[in-house]
N, C-alpha and C positions, 0 to 999 in steps of 0.2 A: 491490407491498407492501412497506412499510418493515419491515425485520427488525431485531431487537436485535443491537447489536455486542457481541461478546465482549471482556470487560475483561481487562487484565493479570491474570496468574495462572490463566486458563483454559487446561487442558492442550492444547486444540486449536491454540493459537497456537505451541506448540512442536513440532508434528508436521511431519515432512518429508512433504509432500502427494504424492498419487499422481495419475498421468495419468487423463484421462478420454477417451472416444470420442464420436464424433458422436450416438450414441444415448443419451447420458446423459439420464435422465428430466427432462423439462421445462427443458431447458437454456436456451432463449430466455427463459422465464419467469424463471429464476434470474438471468440476465444483466440483465434489466430490473429485478429487485428490487435487485440489487447497485447499480446506477445510481441508483435511486430513494433507497435507504438512503444512499448516499454524498452525493447532493445535498441530502437533508434534514438531514444532519449538517454541511453545509458543507465536505465533504471534496473532495479532488482525486483520490483513489485509494482503492480498497477491494478487499481480497483475501478469497476464500471462507473461509479459516479464520477471519477476523474475524466471520463470521456463523455459525460452527460447523461448516464443511464442510472436510474434509481433502482437498481436490481442488486441482489445479493451474489455478487460474483466478483472474484479477484483472482489474479494470477501471480505467481512469484517464480523467479529463476535466479537462484542464489549461486548458480555455478561459477560466475566470474570471480566470486570470493575465494574459491578453492585455490586460486593462483597467488593470492595475497599471503605474504609471509605472516601477517598478524593472525591468520587463521590456519596455519599449518598443522596444528594439533587436531583440527576437525575437517581437514581438506577433504578426506575420504567421504565424509557425510554430505559435504556441500557440493561435491564435483557433478553429481547428476540431480541435485535438488531443484526440479522444475516441476511445478504443480498447478493444478486448477482447484480453486475451492468455490463451490456453488452452495448456496444457502447454509453457510457455515454458522456454527454456533460454539462458542467457547465455553466448555462446560467447567473448567477449572484453571486456575492459575496459581502456581505454587513456587516455593523457593524464595531466596533472596531477591530483593529489587536491586537492579544494577543499572547504572548510568550509561548511556552510549549516545554519542553526537549523531542525532538523526537529521535527515533532510527530506524533502518531498518534491516530486515533479511538478505539483500544483502550487508549491511555494518556493520557486527557485531562489537561490542565493540566500536562503535563511537556513541555518543549521544550528541546533541547540541540543544540549544534553536532556535526555528524557529518561525518567526511571520506569522500568517494567520489570515484572516478574520473570524469573529465568526459565520456568517450564510451564507448558500449557497443555491441556487436553482439549482437542476440538473434534467436533462432529461435522461432517461436510460430505457432499456429493462431488465426485470427480467429473471430468468431462463426458464420461460414459453413463453417468447418473448411477454410479455404484456409490453406495453409502460407506463412509469410513469413520471410524472414531480412532484417532491417533494421538500420541503424546510427542511433542517436539520440545527441544531445549536450545540453549545458546542462540545463535544468530538466526537460525530457523525460526524459533519462537518469536524473537524480536520482530523480524520482518512480517510474519503472519500476524501479529498483533497490531502493528502499524497498518496493515491493508485492512485487517478486520475493522479497526477504528473507522475506516473509510465508509464501510457499508453501515456503520452505526451513526453516521453523520458527525464523526469526531475527527479533528485534525490534530496533528502532533503537538501544535502550538497550544492546544487546549490543555496539555499537561504541564505547561510551564507555570512557575511561580508568578505572582502578581507583578513583581519587579521585572522579570524577564518579559512578560507580556507587554508591559510598558515600553521596554527597551526596543522590542521588535515591531511595535505598532506602526511606526513610519515606514518600515520596509513593506509591511503587509499592505499598507494603503497604496503605496507605489505599485506593488504587484497588482493589485485589484483595478488600478487604473492603467494597466498596460505599460507601465513605466519600468520595464526590465527587459534585459537582453539575454535570450536563450538560443541554443541551436537546435530546438525542435519546435513543432507546431503548438501553438497555444491559442485558446479562446479566452478572452477576458470578459468580465461582467459588463453589461451595457450601462 
């Protein structure tokens, strides 16, 4: 089922989310709905807070980038990169910070350069509640960091300079009032 994506200004997007256990009600259905919602909005990552749930769960599917010529050098790594992250904890971030123009399904029509470290070590459970500790780099690390921020109550706009925040403030206010046109279901703050 396609779920409405919460827009900037919704309080759930600012919550530090809580862990869940393997008995979380209808977990597999929720995971399937997250992927379906993300794909229907042409996203490559989606976190539970973006659909109104303050739990430590996010999904990523970076495989569409494997077809992009900008990523031909890592296309093999990207082509099957579809993962579920439950109760994730970033243990380490390393390497050079690099800028990339990010966007977010909860903040449509706003894209800005964000600096992030190039490599992460992350501990998480998969959809079968098997624990993993993995190292990711390149776009995989960036997308995971973006979605991880969501379960920490952080939005990509929080990483912007004071000047950039002032420049996008008007757009953010419009989004929070529902004054935005998107081709996917959204829920706006009351």
